[in-house]
C-alpha positions as CSV (number, residue, x, y, z in Angstrom):
1,X,19.1,-29.6,10.6
2,X,21.4,-27.2,12.5
3,X,20.9,-23.6,11.1
4,X,20.3,-22.0,7.7
5,X,19.2,-18.7,6.2
6,X,17.2,-19.1,3.2
7,X,16.6,-15.4,2.2
8,X,17.1,-11.8,3.3
9,X,15.6,-8.5,2.5
10,X,16.6,-4.9,3.3
11,X,14.3,-2.1,4.8
12,X,15.1,1.4,3.5
13,X,16.0,4.0,6.0
14,X,13.4,6.1,7.6
15,X,10.4,3.6,7.6
16,X,11.1,1.8,11.0
17,X,9.6,3.4,14.0
18,X,12.2,5.0,16.1
19,X,10.7,3.3,19.2
20,X,8.9,0.0,18.3
21,X,5.8,-0.8,20.4
22,X,5.7,-3.8,22.8
23,X,2.8,-6.1,22.0
24,X,0.1,-5.9,24.6
25,X,-1.8,-9.1,25.3
26,X,-5.3,-7.9,26.0
27,X,-8.6,-9.8,26.7
28,X,-9.6,-9.4,23.1
29,X,-6.6,-11.0,21.8
30,X,-6.7,-13.8,24.4
31,X,-10.3,-14.6,23.2
32,X,-9.3,-14.6,19.5
33,X,-6.2,-17.0,20.1
34,X,-8.4,-19.3,22.4
35,X,-11.0,-19.5,19.7
36,X,-8.2,-20.6,17.1
37,X,-7.0,-23.1,19.7
38,X,-10.5,-24.4,20.2
39,X,-10.7,-25.3,16.6
40,X,-7.5,-27.4,16.8
41,X,-8.7,-28.9,20.1
42,X,-12.0,-30.0,18.7
43,X,-10.1,-31.8,15.8
44,X,-7.8,-33.4,18.3
45,X,-10.7,-34.6,20.4
46,X,-12.4,-36.2,17.3
47,X,-9.3,-38.0,16.6
48,X,-9.1,-39.1,20.1
49,X,-12.6,-40.3,20.3
50,X,-12.0,-42.4,17.2
51,X,-8.9,-44.0,18.8
52,X,-10.6,-44.6,22.2
53,X,-13.6,-46.4,20.2
54,X,-10.9,-48.7,18.6
55,X,-9.2,-49.5,21.8
56,X,-12.5,-50.2,23.7
57,X,-12.2,-53.9,23.5
58,X,-8.7,-53.9,24.7
59,X,-9.6,-51.6,27.8
60,X,-12.2,-54.2,29.0
61,X,-9.5,-56.9,29.2
62,X,-7.3,-54.6,31.1
63,X,-10.1,-53.7,33.6
64,X,-10.4,-57.4,34.5
65,X,-6.7,-57.6,35.2
66,X,-7.1,-54.7,37.4
67,X,-9.8,-56.2,39.4
68,X,-7.7,-59.3,40.0
69,X,-4.8,-57.0,41.3
70,X,-7.2,-55.1,43.6
71,X,-8.5,-58.4,45.1
72,X,-4.9,-59.4,45.8
73,X,-4.2,-56.0,47.5
74,X,-7.3,-56.6,49.8
75,X,-5.8,-59.9,51.0
76,X,-2.9,-58.0,52.6
77,X,-5.1,-56.2,54.9
78,X,-5.3,-59.3,57.1
79,X,-1.7,-59.2,57.9
80,X,-1.1,-58.8,61.6
81,X,1.0,-55.8,62.6
82,X,3.6,-56.2,65.4
83,X,2.7,-54.6,68.7
84,X,6.0,-52.6,68.7
85,X,4.9,-50.8,65.4
86,X,1.2,-50.1,66.4
87,X,2.3,-47.0,68.4
88,X,3.5,-45.4,65.2
89,X,0.1,-45.8,63.3
90,X,1.8,-46.9,60.1
91,X,-1.6,-47.9,58.7
92,X,-2.6,-44.3,58.5
93,X,1.0,-42.8,57.6
94,X,-0.1,-41.4,54.3
95,X,-3.3,-39.9,55.5
96,X,-3.7,-36.1,55.1
97,X,-4.4,-34.1,58.3
98,X,-7.2,-32.0,57.6
99,X,-6.8,-29.9,60.7
100,X,-3.1,-29.3,60.1
101,X,-3.6,-25.6,59.6
102,X,-4.9,-25.2,63.2
103,X,-1.5,-26.1,64.6
104,X,0.5,-23.8,67.0
105,X,2.4,-21.0,65.2
106,X,6.1,-20.7,65.7
107,X,7.2,-18.3,68.3
108,X,9.7,-16.5,66.3
109,X,7.2,-15.5,63.7
110,X,4.3,-15.1,66.1
111,X,3.9,-11.4,65.4
112,X,3.9,-11.9,61.5
113,X,0.2,-11.1,61.3
114,X,0.6,-7.6,62.7
115,X,2.8,-6.6,59.8
116,X,1.4,-4.6,56.9
117,X,2.2,-5.6,53.4
118,X,1.3,-4.4,50.0
119,X,0.9,-6.4,46.7
120,X,3.2,-4.0,44.8
121,X,5.8,-1.3,45.6
122,X,3.6,1.3,44.0
123,X,1.1,0.9,46.8
124,X,3.6,1.2,49.6
125,X,3.7,4.8,50.8
126,X,7.2,4.3,52.3
127,X,8.8,3.6,48.9
128,X,9.1,6.7,46.8
129,X,11.4,5.5,44.1
130,X,10.3,3.5,41.1
131,X,13.1,1.0,40.3
132,X,11.3,-0.1,37.1
133,X,11.4,3.4,35.6
134,X,15.0,3.3,34.9
135,X,14.7,-0.3,33.5
136,X,11.9,0.8,31.2
137,X,14.0,3.8,29.9
138,X,17.1,1.6,29.4
139,X,15.0,-0.9,27.6
140,X,13.3,1.7,25.5
141,X,16.9,3.0,24.6
142,X,18.0,-0.5,23.6
143,X,15.0,-0.9,21.2
144,X,15.6,2.6,19.4
145,X,16.1,2.6,15.9
146,X,17.8,5.7,14.3
147,X,17.0,7.5,11.1
148,X,20.4,6.4,9.7
149,X,19.9,2.7,10.5
150,X,18.9,0.0,8.1
151,X,16.8,-3.0,9.0
152,X,17.9,-6.3,7.5
153,X,15.3,-9.1,7.5
154,X,16.7,-12.7,7.6
155,X,14.5,-15.8,7.2
156,X,16.1,-18.5,9.4
157,X,15.8,-22.2,10.3
158,X,17.7,-23.1,13.5
159,X,17.2,-26.6,15.2
160,X,14.0,-27.3,13.3
161,X,12.5,-24.0,14.5
162,X,11.6,-21.4,11.8
163,X,11.7,-17.6,12.6
164,X,12.4,-14.3,11.0
165,X,15.3,-12.3,12.6
166,X,15.2,-8.6,12.3
167,X,18.6,-7.1,12.4
168,X,19.7,-3.5,12.7
169,X,22.6,-2.4,10.5
170,X,24.6,0.7,11.9
171,X,26.8,1.6,8.9
172,X,28.7,4.4,10.7
173,X,29.6,2.1,13.6
174,X,30.2,-1.2,11.6
175,X,27.6,-2.8,13.8
176,X,25.0,-5.5,13.1
177,X,22.8,-7.0,15.8
178,X,19.6,-8.7,16.3
179,X,16.7,-6.4,17.2
180,X,13.9,-9.0,17.7
181,X,12.6,-11.9,15.9
182,X,9.2,-13.4,14.8
183,X,8.3,-17.1,15.2
184,X,7.0,-18.7,12.0
185,X,4.8,-21.9,11.6
186,X,7.0,-23.4,8.7
187,X,10.2,-23.2,6.8
188,X,10.4,-19.7,5.3
189,X,11.1,-19.4,1.6
190,X,10.7,-15.9,0.6
191,X,10.5,-12.5,2.4
192,X,9.2,-9.2,0.9
193,X,9.2,-5.8,2.8
194,X,5.9,-3.8,2.6
195,X,5.4,-0.2,3.1
196,X,1.6,-0.5,3.2
197,X,-0.3,-1.0,6.6
198,X,-2.3,-4.1,6.6
199,X,-5.0,-4.6,9.2
200,X,-3.6,-2.1,11.8
201,X,-6.1,-0.4,13.8
202,X,-6.2,3.4,13.9
203,X,-3.8,3.7,10.9
204,X,-4.8,5.2,7.5
205,X,-4.4,2.5,4.9
206,X,-2.7,4.9,2.5
207,X,0.0,6.0,5.1
208,X,3.6,4.8,5.1
209,X,4.3,1.6,7.2
210,X,6.8,-1.0,8.0
211,X,5.5,-4.6,7.3
212,X,6.7,-7.7,6.1
213,X,5.1,-10.5,4.0
214,X,6.6,-14.0,4.5
215,X,5.9,-17.1,2.3
216,X,6.7,-20.5,3.8
217,X,6.3,-24.3,2.8
218,X,2.6,-23.7,4.1
219,X,0.3,-22.3,1.4
220,X,-0.5,-19.3,3.4
221,X,1.2,-15.8,3.5
222,X,1.7,-14.1,6.7
223,X,1.9,-10.3,7.1
224,X,3.6,-8.9,10.2
225,X,4.0,-5.5,11.6
226,X,7.8,-4.9,12.0
227,X,7.1,-2.0,14.4
228,X,5.5,-4.3,17.1
229,X,7.7,-6.6,19.1
230,X,6.6,-9.9,20.9
231,X,3.5,-10.2,18.6
232,X,1.9,-13.5,18.9
233,X,-0.1,-13.5,15.7
234,X,0.2,-12.0,12.2
235,X,-1.7,-8.9,11.4
236,X,-3.2,-10.8,8.5
237,X,-3.0,-14.2,6.7
238,X,-3.3,-14.4,2.9
239,X,-4.9,-17.7,2.1
240,X,-7.1,-20.3,3.5
241,X,-5.5,-19.8,7.0
242,X,-7.3,-16.5,7.3
243,X,-10.4,-18.4,7.8
244,X,-9.6,-21.4,10.2
245,X,-13.3,-22.5,10.4
246,X,-13.5,-23.1,6.8
247,X,-10.0,-24.8,6.7
248,X,-11.1,-27.2,9.4
249,X,-14.2,-28.2,7.5
250,X,-12.3,-28.9,4.4
251,X,-9.8,-30.9,6.2
252,X,-12.7,-33.1,7.4
253,X,-13.8,-33.6,3.9
254,X,-10.2,-34.6,3.1
255,X,-10.2,-32.7,-0.3
256,X,-7.2,-32.9,-2.7
257,X,-4.8,-30.0,-3.2
258,X,-6.3,-28.5,-6.3
259,X,-5.4,-25.1,-7.6
260,X,-8.1,-22.5,-7.4
261,X,-8.7,-18.7,-7.7
262,X,-9.0,-17.8,-4.0
263,X,-5.9,-19.1,-2.3
264,X,-2.7,-21.1,-2.8
265,X,-2.6,-24.8,-2.1
266,X,1.1,-25.4,-1.9
267,X,4.4,-23.8,-0.9
268,X,4.7,-20.0,-1.5
269,X,8.1,-19.7,-3.4
270,X,8.1,-16.0,-4.5
271,X,6.8,-12.6,-3.4
272,X,6.8,-9.2,-5.0
273,X,5.4,-5.9,-3.6
274,X,4.2,-3.2,-6.1
275,X,5.9,0.0,-5.2
276,X,3.6,2.2,-7.1
277,X,0.3,0.5,-6.4
278,X,1.2,-0.2,-2.8
279,X,-1.7,-2.3,-1.9
280,X,-0.8,-5.0,-4.5
281,X,1.3,-8.0,-3.8
282,X,2.1,-10.7,-6.2
283,X,2.8,-14.3,-5.2
284,X,4.1,-17.3,-7.0
285,X,3.7,-20.9,-5.7
286,X,4.5,-24.5,-6.2
287,X,0.9,-25.0,-7.2
288,X,2.0,-23.4,-10.6
289,X,-0.3,-20.1,-10.1
290,X,0.6,-16.5,-9.5
291,X,-1.9,-14.6,-7.4
292,X,-2.5,-10.9,-7.0
293,X,-3.6,-9.8,-3.6
294,X,-5.3,-6.6,-2.4
295,X,-3.6,-5.9,1.0
296,X,-6.3,-3.4,2.0
297,X,-8.9,-6.2,2.2
298,X,-6.4,-9.2,2.5
299,X,-8.1,-11.0,-0.3
300,X,-7.0,-12.5,-3.7
301,X,-7.9,-10.0,-6.4
302,X,-7.0,-12.4,-9.4
303,X,-5.3,-15.6,-10.1
304,X,-3.1,-16.4,-13.1
305,X,-2.2,-20.0,-14.5
306,X,0.1,-19.5,-17.6
307,X,2.9,-21.3,-16.2
308,X,3.1,-25.2,-16.4
309,X,5.4,-25.8,-13.3
310,X,6.4,-24.2,-10.0
311,X,6.7,-20.4,-10.1
312,X,9.8,-19.5,-8.2
313,X,10.6,-15.8,-9.0
314,X,8.6,-12.5,-9.6
315,X,9.5,-8.8,-10.2
316,X,7.3,-5.8,-11.1
317,X,8.4,-3.6,-13.9
318,X,9.9,-0.4,-12.7
319,X,8.1,2.0,-15.1
320,X,5.0,0.0,-16.3
321,X,3.8,-0.7,-12.9
322,X,1.1,-3.3,-14.0
323,X,3.7,-5.5,-15.9
324,X,4.9,-8.5,-14.0
325,X,8.0,-10.6,-14.7
326,X,7.9,-14.3,-13.6
327,X,10.3,-17.2,-13.7
328,X,9.3,-20.8,-13.5
329,X,10.6,-24.4,-13.4
330,X,9.1,-24.8,-16.7
331,X,12.2,-23.1,-18.0
332,X,10.4,-19.9,-19.2
333,X,10.3,-16.4,-18.0
334,X,7.0,-14.6,-18.7
335,X,6.1,-10.9,-19.2
336,X,2.5,-10.3,-18.4
337,X,0.2,-7.3,-18.0
338,X,-1.8,-8.0,-14.9
339,X,-4.8,-6.1,-16.3
340,X,-5.2,-8.7,-19.2
341,X,-5.6,-11.8,-17.6
342,X,-7.0,-13.6,-20.7
343,X,-4.0,-12.8,-22.9
344,X,-1.1,-15.1,-23.2
345,X,2.1,-13.4,-21.9
346,X,5.4,-12.8,-23.8
347,X,8.0,-15.5,-23.1
348,X,11.6,-16.3,-23.2
349,X,13.1,-19.7,-22.8
350,X,16.3,-20.8,-21.0
351,X,18.2,-24.2,-20.7
352,X,17.3,-25.1,-17.4
353,X,15.2,-24.4,-14.3
354,X,15.0,-20.8,-13.4
355,X,16.2,-19.5,-10.1
356,X,15.8,-15.7,-10.1
357,X,14.5,-13.0,-12.4
358,X,15.2,-9.2,-12.2
359,X,14.4,-6.1,-14.3
360,X,17.3,-3.9,-15.0
361,X,16.8,-0.8,-12.7
362,X,18.8,1.5,-15.1
363,X,17.1,0.4,-18.3
364,X,13.6,-0.9,-18.0
365,X,13.7,-2.5,-21.5
366,X,16.0,-5.2,-20.3
367,X,15.8,-8.1,-17.6
368,X,18.1,-10.7,-16.1
369,X,17.3,-14.4,-15.6
370,X,19.7,-16.9,-13.6
371,X,19.5,-20.6,-13.9
372,X,20.2,-23.7,-12.1
373,X,23.1,-24.7,-14.1
374,X,25.0,-21.4,-13.1
375,X,24.1,-19.2,-16.3
376,X,22.8,-15.6,-16.1
377,X,20.9,-14.4,-19.3
378,X,20.3,-10.8,-20.3
379,X,17.2,-10.4,-22.4
380,X,15.6,-7.5,-24.4
381,X,12.0,-7.5,-23.4
382,X,11.0,-5.9,-26.6
383,X,12.1,-9.0,-28.6
384,X,10.2,-11.4,-26.6
385,X,7.5,-13.5,-28.2
386,X,4.7,-15.8,-27.2
387,X,7.0,-18.8,-28.4
388,X,9.8,-19.2,-25.9
389,X,11.7,-21.2,-28.2
390,X,12.3,-18.5,-30.5
391,X,13.9,-16.2,-28.0
392,X,17.5,-15.3,-27.7
393,X,19.4,-13.4,-25.1
394,X,21.5,-10.3,-25.8
395,X,24.3,-12.1,-23.8
396,X,24.7,-15.1,-21.4
397,X,27.2,-15.4,-18.8
398,X,28.6,-18.7,-17.1
399,X,28.8,-17.0,-13.8
400,X,29.2,-20.1,-11.6
401,X,29.9,-23.7,-11.8
402,X,26.8,-24.6,-9.7
403,X,23.4,-23.0,-9.5
404,X,23.1,-19.1,-9.4
405,X,21.0,-19.3,-6.2
406,X,20.7,-15.6,-5.9
407,X,21.9,-12.4,-7.6
408,X,21.0,-8.7,-7.4
409,X,21.5,-5.5,-9.3
410,X,22.7,-2.3,-7.6
411,X,19.7,0.3,-7.6
412,X,22.2,3.2,-7.5
413,X,25.3,2.2,-9.4
414,X,24.7,1.2,-13.0
415,X,26.2,-2.1,-14.2
416,X,27.1,-3.3,-10.6
417,X,25.9,-6.9,-10.2
418,X,26.4,-9.4,-7.5
419,X,25.9,-13.3,-7.8
420,X,25.9,-16.1,-5.1
421,X,26.0,-19.8,-5.7
422,X,25.8,-23.0,-4.0
423,X,29.5,-23.4,-4.9
424,X,29.9,-21.2,-1.8
425,X,31.2,-18.1,-3.7
426,X,30.1,-14.5,-4.1
427,X,31.2,-12.6,-7.2
428,X,31.1,-8.9,-8.2
429,X,30.5,-8.2,-12.0
430,X,31.0,-5.0,-14.0
431,X,28.4,-4.9,-16.8
432,X,29.2,-2.6,-19.7
433,X,28.1,-2.3,-23.3
434,X,30.5,-4.9,-24.2
435,X,29.2,-7.3,-21.6
436,X,29.9,-8.5,-18.1
437,X,33.5,-8.8,-16.6
438,X,34.4,-10.4,-13.4
439,X,35.7,-7.8,-10.8
440,X,36.3,-10.0,-7.6
441,X,35.2,-13.5,-6.3
442,X,35.1,-14.3,-2.7
443,X,34.3,-17.2,-0.3
444,X,33.0,-15.6,3.0
445,X,32.6,-18.9,4.7
446,X,28.7,-18.7,4.8
447,X,28.3,-22.1,3.3
448,X,26.2,-22.4,0.2
449,X,25.2,-18.8,-0.7
450,X,21.3,-18.6,-0.8
451,X,20.9,-14.8,-0.5
452,X,22.9,-11.7,-1.9
453,X,21.2,-8.4,-1.7
454,X,22.4,-4.7,-2.1
455,X,21.3,-2.2,0.5
456,X,18.4,0.1,-1.0
457,X,19.7,3.5,0.0
458,X,22.3,5.8,-1.6
459,X,24.4,6.2,1.4
460,X,24.9,2.5,1.6
461,X,24.9,1.6,-1.9
462,X,28.1,-0.5,-1.8
463,X,26.9,-2.8,1.0
464,X,25.7,-6.4,0.3
465,X,24.0,-8.7,2.6
466,X,25.4,-12.3,2.4
467,X,23.8,-15.5,3.9
468,X,23.7,-19.1,3.4
469,X,23.6,-22.6,4.6
470,X,25.7,-22.0,7.9
471,X,23.0,-19.8,9.5
472,X,25.0,-16.6,9.5
473,X,24.3,-13.3,7.8
474,X,27.0,-10.6,7.0
475,X,27.2,-7.3,5.4
476,X,30.1,-6.9,3.0
477,X,31.2,-3.2,2.3
478,X,32.3,-3.7,-1.3
479,X,33.8,-0.2,-1.5
480,X,36.7,-1.4,0.7
481,X,37.8,-3.8,-2.2
482,X,40.5,-2.6,-4.4
483,X,39.0,-4.1,-7.5
484,X,35.5,-2.6,-6.9
485,X,36.9,0.8,-6.3
486,X,38.9,0.6,-9.5
487,X,36.0,-0.7,-11.6
488,X,33.2,1.8,-10.2
489,X,35.2,4.8,-9.2
490,X,34.2,6.8,-12.4
491,X,30.5,5.8,-12.0
492,X,30.5,7.2,-8.4
493,X,32.4,10.6,-8.3
494,X,32.8,10.8,-4.5
495,X,33.6,7.2,-3.7
496,X,34.1,7.1,0.1
497,X,37.2,5.4,1.4
498,X,37.8,4.0,4.8
499,X,40.3,5.8,7.3
500,X,41.5,2.6,8.7
501,X,42.1,1.2,5.2
502,X,40.4,-2.1,5.9
503,X,40.2,-4.4,2.9
504,X,36.9,-6.4,2.3
505,X,35.3,-5.0,5.4
506,X,32.7,-7.6,6.5
507,X,30.3,-6.9,9.4
508,X,28.5,-9.7,11.1
509,X,26.9,-10.6,14.4
510,X,29.4,-11.2,17.2
511,X,32.2,-10.2,14.7
512,X,35.5,-10.6,16.7
513,X,39.1,-9.8,15.6
514,X,39.6,-13.5,14.5
515,X,36.8,-13.5,12.1
516,X,37.8,-10.0,10.7
517,X,41.5,-11.2,10.2
518,X,40.1,-14.4,8.5
519,X,38.1,-12.4,5.9
520,X,41.0,-10.1,5.3
521,X,43.9,-12.8,5.4
522,X,45.6,-12.9,2.1
523,X,43.4,-10.4,0.4
524,X,46.4,-7.9,-0.2
525,X,48.5,-10.6,-1.5
526,X,45.8,-11.7,-3.9
527,X,44.9,-8.3,-5.4
528,X,47.2,-8.7,-8.3
529,X,46.2,-12.3,-8.9
530,X,42.5,-11.3,-9.0
531,X,43.1,-9.3,-12.3
532,X,44.7,-12.2,-13.9
533,X,42.0,-14.4,-12.8
534,X,39.4,-12.1,-14.1
535,X,40.9,-11.8,-17.5
536,X,40.9,-15.7,-17.7
537,X,37.5,-16.2,-16.4
538,X,36.0,-13.4,-18.4
539,X,37.0,-14.8,-21.8
540,X,35.5,-18.2,-21.1
541,X,32.4,-17.2,-19.2
542,X,30.7,-14.9,-21.6
543,X,29.0,-15.7,-24.9
544,X,27.4,-13.1,-27.2
545,X,24.4,-14.3,-29.2
């Protein structure tokens, strides 16, 4: 595996600390990590003891052979040494001279003991300048995050190592760069930004914060502070890993992976933070359960088991803050009130495995479902029933020839939808009362597209993050596309235009002139063709029920 980005998430402006703190490795943290390491070491020692017991008989045979070799070596001591070689005392050539330190000192450095030295430059009275002060100021300036910057989080796998890269996107400067990264224990599958502080000393639990929740192939959810750099351990772990001693005991008992009400026992595939009840985080897992976590105590508050297969996508309702939309590989999307765990949720059914579910941010009565066979469904939640087979969509769209692995809805501009697929294309759609129509389709050379997400702030509403199987993340300024400007100009009265007139502006890490020219190459010639392709594809891709 070379490199791949599995998912991305934006951080709104104003939440990141202007000057992130550098993690300080104190004695208390050392003892905590040492205790965790000791638990793992104890397990390894037990395994080693069992292996040594099994090899005990074999070692006895090797001891006999060793004795035979030593006997042969002793026989060599009787060999007579030539008289010419005796003066070199070769028999004691490898012996160490215990009194070597008492030899004569070199004349050139004979007065070295009379020189005064200091362990650090700060203790030397003759050094009045602090060379580290300028370095600290320069480093502090490099880490600075402005109020006009957005953070972009990318879950990445590189050379079999998993980590979360934290990018800074400077819209005015068309700049995207890696600010810092976080090492992860397993392949990341989902990332959710949190504005609630979790287990942070000296910070009120109701204050605004800048945290991230990460779900991986491991059943645990890690919570990290994005305003702390070079941290060695997450602020909190939601799951069995929060109690390593208990986890070790259960490993010894070799219990089977059975779903329970306290923690997940399989990969975490989906996360959704509740923006109104900020301490609530929902998670969906391959163990077929949905769990509701209280971030104030880092414990599972409730577990739900109304799906019959893996739960792959979650979304909280924008108005009814206790209603959760979930999508599963059982080919159903469920609408459930988390306050009524005993009731069966309302459901809708689709023709294949669900990839993503989203509420319509501009009309809370409707929601979207994308599927593995490239279709996007649009449902009316008021018409959902407990029987998924009785459901019907308002319209469905054959958006791609392959799986719609990601899609997003613009939170600022109504009817603005982006879809990404494993067919390596990214498409922009204009959704009107008559249904969706294709605006533009692009291949940005990111491989199979695994993530497409709109920036959350009004100032950067036209920016879309794009990432996929080649391990690169880019930000596409869709307002520089002629088709997008034509489709959404009336919905945005003061649509900004670039002075340089760049078409399909793409900002990426280490973006050079060749990459820019490759993304722009042929776009002007294809503008007229896009409208013709759109009309052809639209007629075949949308079916109204």
